[in-house]
One Martini backbone bead per residue (centre of mass of N, CA, C, O) as a GRO file, in nm:
protein
   68
    1MET     BB    1  -0.871   4.649   0.956
    2LYS     BB    2  -0.791   4.973   0.824
    3ASN     BB    3  -0.708   5.207   1.023
    4LEU     BB    4  -0.907   5.451   0.988
    5PRO     BB    5  -1.056   5.721   0.989
    6TYR     BB    6  -1.374   5.832   1.129
    7GLY     BB    7  -1.718   5.887   1.121
    8GLN     BB    8  -2.062   5.887   1.142
    9GLY     BB    9  -2.110   5.641   0.955
   10VAL     BB   10  -2.028   5.424   1.163
   11ASP     BB   11  -2.258   5.476   1.361
   12TRP     BB   12  -2.490   5.412   1.161
   13TRP     BB   13  -2.401   5.127   1.101
   14ALA     BB   14  -2.429   5.024   1.394
   15VAL     BB   15  -2.729   5.077   1.415
   16GLY     BB   16  -2.805   4.881   1.188
   17VAL     BB   17  -2.698   4.628   1.327
   18ILE     BB   18  -2.882   4.646   1.575
   19ILE     BB   19  -3.151   4.641   1.428
   20PHE     BB   20  -3.115   4.372   1.288
   21GLU     BB   21  -3.086   4.207   1.553
   22MET     BB   22  -3.361   4.287   1.674
   23ILE     BB   23  -3.535   4.165   1.442
   24THR     BB   24  -3.383   3.868   1.398
   25GLY     BB   25  -3.165   3.767   1.635
   26ASN     BB   26  -2.920   3.837   1.438
   27PRO     BB   27  -2.639   3.886   1.298
   28PRO     BB   28  -2.519   3.995   0.988
   29PHE     BB   29  -2.241   3.891   1.108
   30HIS     BB   30  -2.066   3.572   1.093
   31TYR     BB   31  -1.923   3.277   1.240
   32ASP     BB   32  -1.770   2.963   1.242
   33LYS     BB   33  -1.649   2.800   1.511
   34ASP     BB   34  -1.551   2.536   1.370
   35GLU     BB   35  -1.384   2.683   1.141
   36ASP     BB   36  -1.275   2.902   1.378
   37SER     BB   37  -1.055   2.822   1.627
   38ASP     BB   38  -0.896   3.075   1.584
   39GLU     BB   39  -0.933   3.390   1.698
   40ASP     BB   40  -0.773   3.553   1.486
   41SER     BB   41  -0.899   3.418   1.239
   42ALA     BB   42  -1.190   3.488   1.305
   43ARG     BB   43  -1.155   3.796   1.300
   44ASP     BB   44  -1.054   3.815   1.008
   45ASN     BB   45  -1.303   3.682   0.877
   46LEU     BB   46  -1.508   3.887   0.983
   47ASP     BB   47  -1.383   4.136   0.856
   48GLN     BB   48  -1.418   4.037   0.562
   49LYS     BB   49  -1.725   4.014   0.568
   50ILE     BB   50  -1.784   4.311   0.630
   51LEU     BB   51  -1.631   4.426   0.372
   52ASN     BB   52  -1.757   4.200   0.134
   53ASP     BB   53  -2.036   4.119   0.223
   54GLU     BB   54  -2.356   4.042   0.204
   55VAL     BB   55  -2.664   4.078   0.336
   56ASP     BB   56  -2.899   3.856   0.466
   57VAL     BB   57  -3.223   3.913   0.396
   58PRO     BB   58  -3.511   3.842   0.495
   59GLU     BB   59  -3.799   3.793   0.312
   60ASP     BB   60  -4.001   3.882   0.569
   61MET     BB   61  -3.904   4.160   0.574
   62TRP     BB   62  -3.974   4.464   0.607
   63LEU     BB   63  -3.936   4.731   0.405
   64ALA     BB   64  -3.885   4.943   0.625
   65ALA     BB   65  -3.646   4.787   0.752
   66VAL     BB   66  -3.465   4.767   0.500
   67SER     BB   67  -3.447   5.087   0.443
   68ILE     BB   68  -3.265   5.158   0.696
   0.00000   0.00000   0.00000
């Protein structure tokens, strides 16, 4: 990642990730194991997805859950 100091925002982001996974049963960011056979490459690709990609929110997710 960026190796920068962080504050409480990171903790709230992590709570959001956990809530997303609890609701959907899937993490908001994932990688294809077949595509990323090298563990270091997989970690780098996942880091890039976290930093740059939008989360695909299921269409049937409640608005209250999305707004969290």
